[in-house]
DRENBA-16580 format. One record per residue: residue number from 1; residue in three letters; x, y, z of N, C-alpha, C in turn. Coordinates in steps of 0.05 Angstrom, whole numbers. Layout:
# residues N
<site pos="NUM" code="Ala" n_xx="X" n_yy="Y" n_zz="Z" ca_xx="X" ca_yy="Y" ca_zz="Z" c_xx="X" c_yy="Y" c_zz="Z"/>
...
# end
This chain:
# residues 112
<site pos="1" code="Met" n_xx="-61" n_yy="-1267" n_zz="44" ca_xx="-37" ca_yy="-1269" ca_zz="27" c_xx="-18" c_yy="-1246" c_zz="33"/>
<site pos="2" code="Lys" n_xx="-25" n_yy="-1229" n_zz="51" ca_xx="-7" ca_yy="-1207" ca_zz="59" c_xx="15" c_yy="-1218" c_zz="77"/>
<site pos="3" code="Lys" n_xx="39" n_yy="-1208" n_zz="72" ca_xx="62" ca_yy="-1216" ca_zz="87" c_xx="77" c_yy="-1191" c_zz="96"/>
<site pos="4" code="Leu" n_xx="94" n_yy="-1194" n_zz="116" ca_xx="111" ca_yy="-1172" ca_zz="124" c_xx="133" c_yy="-1167" c_zz="104"/>
<site pos="5" code="Tyr" n_xx="146" n_yy="-1189" n_zz="95" ca_xx="168" ca_yy="-1186" ca_zz="77" c_xx="165" c_yy="-1205" c_zz="53"/>
<site pos="6" code="Tyr" n_xx="175" n_yy="-1196" n_zz="30" ca_xx="174" ca_yy="-1212" ca_zz="6" c_xx="203" c_yy="-1215" c_zz="-5"/>
<site pos="7" code="Ser" n_xx="208" n_yy="-1237" n_zz="-18" ca_xx="234" ca_yy="-1241" ca_zz="-31" c_xx="234" c_yy="-1227" c_zz="-59"/>
<site pos="8" code="Ile" n_xx="257" n_yy="-1224" n_zz="-71" ca_xx="258" ca_yy="-1212" ca_zz="-97" c_xx="243" c_yy="-1229" c_zz="-118"/>
<site pos="9" code="Gly" n_xx="244" n_yy="-1255" n_zz="-114" ca_xx="229" ca_yy="-1273" ca_zz="-132" c_xx="199" c_yy="-1269" c_zz="-130"/>
<site pos="10" code="Glu" n_xx="189" n_yy="-1266" n_zz="-106" ca_xx="160" ca_yy="-1261" ca_zz="-101" c_xx="152" c_yy="-1234" c_zz="-113"/>
<site pos="11" code="Ile" n_xx="168" n_yy="-1214" n_zz="-109" ca_xx="162" ca_yy="-1187" ca_zz="-120" c_xx="162" c_yy="-1189" c_zz="-150"/>
<site pos="12" code="Ser" n_xx="181" n_yy="-1203" n_zz="-162" ca_xx="182" ca_yy="-1206" ca_zz="-190" c_xx="156" c_yy="-1219" c_zz="-201"/>
<site pos="13" code="Glu" n_xx="147" n_yy="-1240" n_zz="-188" ca_xx="122" ca_yy="-1253" ca_zz="-196" c_xx="98" c_yy="-1235" c_zz="-193"/>
<site pos="14" code="Ile" n_xx="96" n_yy="-1221" n_zz="-171" ca_xx="73" ca_yy="-1204" ca_zz="-165" c_xx="71" c_yy="-1181" c_zz="-185"/>
<site pos="15" code="Thr" n_xx="94" n_yy="-1169" n_zz="-191" ca_xx="95" ca_yy="-1145" ca_zz="-208" c_xx="101" c_yy="-1150" c_zz="-237"/>
<site pos="16" code="Ser" n_xx="110" n_yy="-1174" n_zz="-244" ca_xx="119" ca_yy="-1180" ca_zz="-271" c_xx="142" c_yy="-1163" c_zz="-280"/>
<site pos="17" code="Val" n_xx="160" n_yy="-1157" n_zz="-261" ca_xx="184" ca_yy="-1143" ca_zz="-267" c_xx="208" c_yy="-1161" c_zz="-260"/>
<site pos="18" code="Glu" n_xx="226" n_yy="-1165" n_zz="-279" ca_xx="248" ca_yy="-1183" ca_zz="-275" c_xx="266" c_yy="-1175" c_zz="-251"/>
<site pos="19" code="Pro" n_xx="278" n_yy="-1194" n_zz="-237" ca_xx="295" ca_yy="-1188" ca_zz="-214" c_xx="318" c_yy="-1169" c_zz="-222"/>
<site pos="20" code="His" n_xx="330" n_yy="-1173" n_zz="-245" ca_xx="353" ca_yy="-1156" ca_zz="-252" c_xx="344" c_yy="-1127" c_zz="-256"/>
<site pos="21" code="Val" n_xx="319" n_yy="-1123" n_zz="-265" ca_xx="308" ca_yy="-1096" ca_zz="-268" c_xx="303" c_yy="-1084" c_zz="-240"/>
<site pos="22" code="Leu" n_xx="293" n_yy="-1100" n_zz="-222" ca_xx="289" ca_yy="-1090" ca_zz="-194" c_xx="315" c_yy="-1081" c_zz="-182"/>
<site pos="23" code="Arg" n_xx="336" n_yy="-1097" n_zz="-185" ca_xx="362" ca_yy="-1090" ca_zz="-174" c_xx="373" c_yy="-1064" c_zz="-187"/>
<site pos="24" code="Tyr" n_xx="369" n_yy="-1061" n_zz="-213" ca_xx="377" ca_yy="-1037" ca_zz="-227" c_xx="362" c_yy="-1013" c_zz="-217"/>
<site pos="25" code="Trp" n_xx="336" n_yy="-1015" n_zz="-214" ca_xx="319" ca_yy="-993" ca_zz="-205" c_xx="328" c_yy="-984" c_zz="-177"/>
<site pos="26" code="Glu" n_xx="337" n_yy="-1003" n_zz="-160" ca_xx="347" ca_yy="-997" ca_zz="-134" c_xx="370" c_yy="-977" c_zz="-135"/>
<site pos="27" code="Thr" n_xx="386" n_yy="-979" n_zz="-155" ca_xx="410" ca_yy="-962" ca_zz="-157" c_xx="402" c_yy="-934" c_zz="-166"/>
<site pos="28" code="Ile" n_xx="379" n_yy="-931" n_zz="-179" ca_xx="371" ca_yy="-905" ca_zz="-190" c_xx="351" c_yy="-890" c_zz="-173"/>
<site pos="29" code="Phe" n_xx="333" n_yy="-905" n_zz="-160" ca_xx="311" ca_yy="-892" ca_zz="-146" c_xx="314" c_yy="-895" c_zz="-116"/>
<site pos="30" code="Lys" n_xx="318" n_yy="-873" n_zz="-102" ca_xx="321" ca_yy="-874" ca_zz="-73" c_xx="296" c_yy="-885" c_zz="-59"/>
<site pos="31" code="Glu" n_xx="273" n_yy="-882" n_zz="-72" ca_xx="248" ca_yy="-891" ca_zz="-60" c_xx="247" c_yy="-922" c_zz="-58"/>
<site pos="32" code="Leu" n_xx="262" n_yy="-935" n_zz="-75" ca_xx="262" ca_yy="-965" ca_zz="-74" c_xx="288" c_yy="-974" c_zz="-61"/>
<site pos="33" code="Ser" n_xx="285" n_yy="-981" n_zz="-35" ca_xx="309" ca_yy="-989" ca_zz="-20" c_xx="302" c_yy="-1012" c_zz="-1"/>
<site pos="34" code="Pro" n_xx="300" n_yy="-1036" n_zz="-12" ca_xx="293" ca_yy="-1059" ca_zz="5" c_xx="316" c_yy="-1064" c_zz="25"/>
<site pos="35" code="Arg" n_xx="309" n_yy="-1073" n_zz="48" ca_xx="330" ca_yy="-1081" ca_zz="67" c_xx="341" c_yy="-1108" c_zz="59"/>
<site pos="36" code="Lys" n_xx="362" n_yy="-1115" n_zz="73" ca_xx="374" ca_yy="-1142" ca_zz="68" c_xx="373" c_yy="-1157" c_zz="95"/>
<site pos="37" code="Asn" n_xx="368" n_yy="-1183" n_zz="93" ca_xx="368" ca_yy="-1199" ca_zz="118" c_xx="396" c_yy="-1208" c_zz="125"/>
<site pos="38" code="Lys" n_xx="399" n_yy="-1224" n_zz="145" ca_xx="426" ca_yy="-1232" ca_zz="154" c_xx="441" c_yy="-1247" c_zz="132"/>
<site pos="39" code="Ala" n_xx="427" n_yy="-1261" n_zz="115" ca_xx="439" ca_yy="-1276" ca_zz="94" c_xx="446" c_yy="-1258" c_zz="70"/>
<site pos="40" code="Gly" n_xx="438" n_yy="-1233" n_zz="71" ca_xx="444" ca_yy="-1214" ca_zz="49" c_xx="423" c_yy="-1214" c_zz="27"/>
<site pos="41" code="Asn" n_xx="401" n_yy="-1228" n_zz="32" ca_xx="379" ca_yy="-1227" ca_zz="12" c_xx="362" c_yy="-1203" c_zz="16"/>
<site pos="42" code="Arg" n_xx="352" n_yy="-1192" n_zz="-6" ca_xx="334" ca_yy="-1169" ca_zz="-5" c_xx="307" c_yy="-1177" c_zz="6"/>
<site pos="43" code="Ile" n_xx="297" n_yy="-1160" n_zz="24" ca_xx="270" ca_yy="-1165" ca_zz="34" c_xx="253" c_yy="-1140" c_zz="29"/>
<site pos="44" code="Tyr" n_xx="232" n_yy="-1144" n_zz="13" ca_xx="215" ca_yy="-1122" ca_zz="5" c_xx="191" c_yy="-1121" c_zz="23"/>
<site pos="45" code="Arg" n_xx="181" n_yy="-1096" n_zz="27" ca_xx="156" ca_yy="-1092" ca_zz="42" c_xx="134" c_yy="-1083" c_zz="24"/>
<site pos="46" code="Glu" n_xx="110" n_yy="-1080" n_zz="35" ca_xx="87" ca_yy="-1072" ca_zz="19" c_xx="92" c_yy="-1046" c_zz="4"/>
<site pos="47" code="Lys" n_xx="105" n_yy="-1027" n_zz="18" ca_xx="110" ca_yy="-1001" ca_zz="5" c_xx="129" c_yy="-1004" c_zz="-19"/>
<site pos="48" code="Asp" n_xx="147" n_yy="-1023" n_zz="-17" ca_xx="165" ca_yy="-1028" ca_zz="-40" c_xx="150" c_yy="-1039" c_zz="-64"/>
<site pos="49" code="Ile" n_xx="130" n_yy="-1055" n_zz="-59" ca_xx="114" ca_yy="-1066" ca_zz="-81" c_xx="99" c_yy="-1043" c_zz="-95"/>
<site pos="50" code="Thr" n_xx="88" n_yy="-1025" n_zz="-79" ca_xx="74" ca_yy="-1002" ca_zz="-89" c_xx="93" c_yy="-985" c_zz="-107"/>
<site pos="51" code="Ile" n_xx="117" n_yy="-981" n_zz="-98" ca_xx="137" ca_yy="-965" ca_zz="-113" c_xx="144" c_yy="-979" c_zz="-139"/>
<site pos="52" code="Val" n_xx="148" n_yy="-1006" n_zz="-138" ca_xx="155" ca_yy="-1021" ca_zz="-162" c_xx="133" c_yy="-1019" c_zz="-182"/>
<site pos="53" code="Leu" n_xx="108" n_yy="-1022" n_zz="-173" ca_xx="85" ca_yy="-1020" ca_zz="-192" c_xx="83" c_yy="-992" c_zz="-204"/>
<site pos="54" code="Gln" n_xx="89" n_yy="-972" n_zz="-188" ca_xx="89" ca_yy="-944" ca_zz="-199" c_xx="111" c_yy="-941" c_zz="-219"/>
<site pos="55" code="Leu" n_xx="135" n_yy="-951" n_zz="-213" ca_xx="158" ca_yy="-949" ca_zz="-232" c_xx="152" c_yy="-964" c_zz="-258"/>
<site pos="56" code="Lys" n_xx="140" n_yy="-987" n_zz="-255" ca_xx="133" ca_yy="-1004" ca_zz="-278" c_xx="114" c_yy="-988" c_zz="-296"/>
<site pos="57" code="Glu" n_xx="94" n_yy="-976" n_zz="-284" ca_xx="75" ca_yy="-960" ca_zz="-300" c_xx="89" c_yy="-937" c_zz="-314"/>
<site pos="58" code="Leu" n_xx="105" n_yy="-922" n_zz="-300" ca_xx="118" ca_yy="-899" ca_zz="-311" c_xx="138" c_yy="-907" c_zz="-333"/>
<site pos="59" code="Ile" n_xx="155" n_yy="-927" n_zz="-328" ca_xx="177" ca_yy="-933" ca_zz="-346" c_xx="169" c_yy="-952" c_zz="-368"/>
<site pos="60" code="Gln" n_xx="154" n_yy="-973" n_zz="-361" ca_xx="148" ca_yy="-993" ca_zz="-381" c_xx="122" c_yy="-988" c_zz="-396"/>
<site pos="61" code="Glu" n_xx="103" n_yy="-976" n_zz="-383" ca_xx="77" ca_yy="-971" ca_zz="-396" c_xx="75" c_yy="-943" c_zz="-408"/>
<site pos="62" code="Lys" n_xx="83" n_yy="-923" n_zz="-393" ca_xx="81" ca_yy="-895" ca_zz="-403" c_xx="106" c_yy="-886" c_zz="-417"/>
<site pos="63" code="Lys" n_xx="127" n_yy="-903" n_zz="-417" ca_xx="152" ca_yy="-898" ca_zz="-432" c_xx="167" c_yy="-874" c_zz="-422"/>
<site pos="64" code="Phe" n_xx="167" n_yy="-869" n_zz="-396" ca_xx="184" ca_yy="-849" ca_zz="-384" c_xx="212" c_yy="-859" c_zz="-384"/>
<site pos="65" code="Ser" n_xx="231" n_yy="-841" n_zz="-386" ca_xx="259" ca_yy="-848" ca_zz="-382" c_xx="263" c_yy="-851" c_zz="-352"/>
<site pos="66" code="Thr" n_xx="285" n_yy="-863" n_zz="-343" ca_xx="289" ca_yy="-866" ca_zz="-314" c_xx="292" c_yy="-838" c_zz="-302"/>
<site pos="67" code="Ala" n_xx="305" n_yy="-820" n_zz="-316" ca_xx="308" ca_yy="-792" ca_zz="-305" c_xx="280" c_yy="-779" c_zz="-303"/>
<site pos="68" code="Gly" n_xx="263" n_yy="-783" n_zz="-323" ca_xx="236" ca_yy="-772" ca_zz="-323" c_xx="220" c_yy="-784" c_zz="-300"/>
<site pos="69" code="Ala" n_xx="223" n_yy="-810" n_zz="-296" ca_xx="208" ca_yy="-823" ca_zz="-274" c_xx="217" c_yy="-812" c_zz="-247"/>
<site pos="70" code="Arg" n_xx="243" n_yy="-808" n_zz="-245" ca_xx="254" ca_yy="-797" ca_zz="-220" c_xx="243" c_yy="-769" c_zz="-214"/>
<site pos="71" code="Lys" n_xx="242" n_yy="-753" n_zz="-235" ca_xx="231" ca_yy="-726" ca_zz="-232" c_xx="201" c_yy="-727" c_zz="-225"/>
<site pos="72" code="Phe" n_xx="187" n_yy="-745" n_zz="-238" ca_xx="158" ca_yy="-749" ca_zz="-232" c_xx="154" c_yy="-756" c_zz="-203"/>
<site pos="73" code="Leu" n_xx="170" n_yy="-776" n_zz="-193" ca_xx="167" ca_yy="-784" ca_zz="-165" c_xx="174" c_yy="-762" c_zz="-146"/>
<site pos="74" code="Glu" n_xx="195" n_yy="-746" n_zz="-152" ca_xx="202" ca_yy="-724" ca_zz="-135" c_xx="180" c_yy="-703" c_zz="-134"/>
<site pos="75" code="Lys" n_xx="168" n_yy="-698" n_zz="-158" ca_xx="146" ca_yy="-678" ca_zz="-159" c_xx="122" c_yy="-689" c_zz="-144"/>
<site pos="76" code="Gln" n_xx="117" n_yy="-714" n_zz="-146" ca_xx="94" ca_yy="-727" ca_zz="-132" c_xx="99" c_yy="-726" c_zz="-102"/>
<site pos="77" code="Glu" n_xx="123" n_yy="-730" n_zz="-94" ca_xx="130" ca_yy="-729" ca_zz="-65" c_xx="125" c_yy="-701" c_zz="-55"/>
<site pos="78" code="Asn" n_xx="133" n_yy="-681" n_zz="-70" ca_xx="130" ca_yy="-653" ca_zz="-62" c_xx="100" c_yy="-645" c_zz="-61"/>
<site pos="79" code="Glu" n_xx="84" n_yy="-655" n_zz="-78" ca_xx="56" ca_yy="-648" ca_zz="-79" c_xx="40" c_yy="-663" c_zz="-58"/>
<site pos="80" code="Ser" n_xx="51" n_yy="-686" n_zz="-49" ca_xx="40" ca_yy="-703" ca_zz="-28" c_xx="15" c_yy="-719" c_zz="-35"/>
<site pos="81" code="Lys" n_xx="-1" n_yy="-710" n_zz="-55" ca_xx="-22" ca_yy="-728" ca_zz="-64" c_xx="-28" c_yy="-723" c_zz="-94"/>
<site pos="82" code="Thr" n_xx="-35" n_yy="-744" n_zz="-108" ca_xx="-40" ca_yy="-742" ca_zz="-136" c_xx="-70" c_yy="-745" c_zz="-142"/>
<site pos="83" code="Asn" n_xx="-78" n_yy="-733" n_zz="-163" ca_xx="-106" ca_yy="-735" ca_zz="-171" c_xx="-110" c_yy="-759" c_zz="-189"/>
<site pos="84" code="Leu" n_xx="-120" n_yy="-781" n_zz="-178" ca_xx="-122" ca_yy="-807" ca_zz="-192" c_xx="-143" c_yy="-805" c_zz="-215"/>
<site pos="85" code="Glu" n_xx="-163" n_yy="-788" n_zz="-212" ca_xx="-183" ca_yy="-785" ca_zz="-233" c_xx="-171" c_yy="-775" c_zz="-259"/>
<site pos="86" code="Glu" n_xx="-151" n_yy="-757" n_zz="-257" ca_xx="-138" ca_yy="-746" ca_zz="-281" c_xx="-122" c_yy="-768" c_zz="-296"/>
<site pos="87" code="Thr" n_xx="-110" n_yy="-786" n_zz="-281" ca_xx="-93" ca_yy="-806" ca_zz="-294" c_xx="-108" c_yy="-831" c_zz="-303"/>
<site pos="88" code="Asn" n_xx="-133" n_yy="-834" n_zz="-293" ca_xx="-150" ca_yy="-857" ca_zz="-300" c_xx="-135" c_yy="-883" c_zz="-293"/>
<site pos="89" code="Val" n_xx="-123" n_yy="-885" n_zz="-270" ca_xx="-108" ca_yy="-908" ca_zz="-262" c_xx="-118" c_yy="-917" c_zz="-235"/>
<site pos="90" code="Leu" n_xx="-119" n_yy="-943" n_zz="-231" ca_xx="-126" ca_yy="-953" ca_zz="-205" c_xx="-103" c_yy="-946" c_zz="-185"/>
<site pos="91" code="Pro" n_xx="-110" n_yy="-943" n_zz="-160" ca_xx="-88" ca_yy="-938" ca_zz="-140" c_xx="-69" c_yy="-962" c_zz="-141"/>
<site pos="92" code="Phe" n_xx="-44" n_yy="-956" n_zz="-135" ca_xx="-23" ca_yy="-977" ca_zz="-137" c_xx="-28" c_yy="-1000" c_zz="-117"/>
<site pos="93" code="Glu" n_xx="-39" n_yy="-994" n_zz="-94" ca_xx="-46" ca_yy="-1015" ca_zz="-75" c_xx="-66" c_yy="-1034" c_zz="-87"/>
<site pos="94" code="Thr" n_xx="-86" n_yy="-1023" n_zz="-101" ca_xx="-106" ca_yy="-1040" ca_zz="-113" c_xx="-94" c_yy="-1056" c_zz="-136"/>
<site pos="95" code="Gln" n_xx="-76" n_yy="-1044" n_zz="-152" ca_xx="-63" ca_yy="-1059" ca_zz="-173" c_xx="-47" c_yy="-1083" c_zz="-161"/>
<site pos="96" code="Lys" n_xx="-33" n_yy="-1078" n_zz="-139" ca_xx="-17" ca_yy="-1098" ca_zz="-126" c_xx="-35" c_yy="-1121" c_zz="-116"/>
<site pos="97" code="Asp" n_xx="-57" n_yy="-1114" n_zz="-103" ca_xx="-76" ca_yy="-1134" ca_zz="-93" c_xx="-87" c_yy="-1151" c_zz="-115"/>
<site pos="98" code="Leu" n_xx="-95" n_yy="-1138" n_zz="-137" ca_xx="-106" ca_yy="-1152" ca_zz="-160" c_xx="-85" c_yy="-1172" c_zz="-172"/>
<site pos="99" code="Lys" n_xx="-60" n_yy="-1163" n_zz="-174" ca_xx="-39" ca_yy="-1180" ca_zz="-184" c_xx="-34" c_yy="-1204" c_zz="-166"/>
<site pos="100" code="Glu" n_xx="-35" n_yy="-1200" n_zz="-140" ca_xx="-32" ca_yy="-1222" ca_zz="-121" c_xx="-55" c_yy="-1242" c_zz="-124"/>
<site pos="101" code="Ile" n_xx="-80" n_yy="-1232" n_zz="-127" ca_xx="-103" ca_yy="-1249" ca_zz="-131" c_xx="-100" c_yy="-1265" c_zz="-157"/>
<site pos="102" code="Arg" n_xx="-92" n_yy="-1251" n_zz="-179" ca_xx="-89" ca_yy="-1265" ca_zz="-204" c_xx="-68" c_yy="-1287" c_zz="-202"/>
<site pos="103" code="Leu" n_xx="-46" n_yy="-1282" n_zz="-189" ca_xx="-25" ca_yy="-1302" ca_zz="-185" c_xx="-36" c_yy="-1326" c_zz="-169"/>
<site pos="104" code="Phe" n_xx="-50" n_yy="-1320" n_zz="-148" ca_xx="-62" ca_yy="-1341" ca_zz="-132" c_xx="-81" c_yy="-1359" c_zz="-148"/>
<site pos="105" code="Leu" n_xx="-98" n_yy="-1345" n_zz="-164" ca_xx="-118" ca_yy="-1360" ca_zz="-181" c_xx="-104" c_yy="-1376" c_zz="-203"/>
<site pos="106" code="Gln" n_xx="-82" n_yy="-1366" n_zz="-214" ca_xx="-67" ca_yy="-1381" ca_zz="-234" c_xx="-56" c_yy="-1406" c_zz="-222"/>
<site pos="107" code="Lys" n_xx="-44" n_yy="-1404" n_zz="-198" ca_xx="-33" ca_yy="-1427" ca_zz="-185" c_xx="-54" c_yy="-1447" c_zz="-177"/>
<site pos="108" code="Leu" n_xx="-77" n_yy="-1437" n_zz="-169" ca_xx="-100" ca_yy="-1455" ca_zz="-162" c_xx="-110" c_yy="-1469" c_zz="-187"/>
<site pos="109" code="Ala" n_xx="-112" n_yy="-1455" n_zz="-209" ca_xx="-121" ca_yy="-1467" ca_zz="-234" c_xx="-102" c_yy="-1489" c_zz="-244"/>
<site pos="110" code="Glu" n_xx="-76" n_yy="-1485" n_zz="-240" ca_xx="-56" ca_yy="-1505" ca_zz="-247" c_xx="-59" c_yy="-1531" c_zz="-232"/>
<site pos="111" code="Lys" n_xx="-68" n_yy="-1528" n_zz="-207" ca_xx="-71" ca_yy="-1552" ca_zz="-189" c_xx="-97" c_yy="-1567" c_zz="-196"/>
<site pos="112" code="Leu" n_xx="-115" n_yy="-1555" n_zz="-210" ca_xx="-141" ca_yy="-1568" ca_zz="-217" c_xx="-138" c_yy="-1585" c_zz="-241"/>
# end
């Protein structure tokens, strides 16, 4: 199920973040900068999915402000690695993989 590039719709399904929110976050967070194809459509990579999941956790689940989330990401970038045991959170790559599996299983269940 791994792909090189994902559309904004696919990212929205995988992460449960609305497309308009993704576009807004692009304007605020330099870490989230999907490229655009020749048609002008956004194309997201695996690292973008990881960033979206991290932003979703910070902003929607932990209730950080966008400014607070930006500071957190900058601090995290400076420290280069985070202690996952302290936060009791699965790594973002694992979260992404689990969401992709859940989506696949939901689609499979609908077909049955």
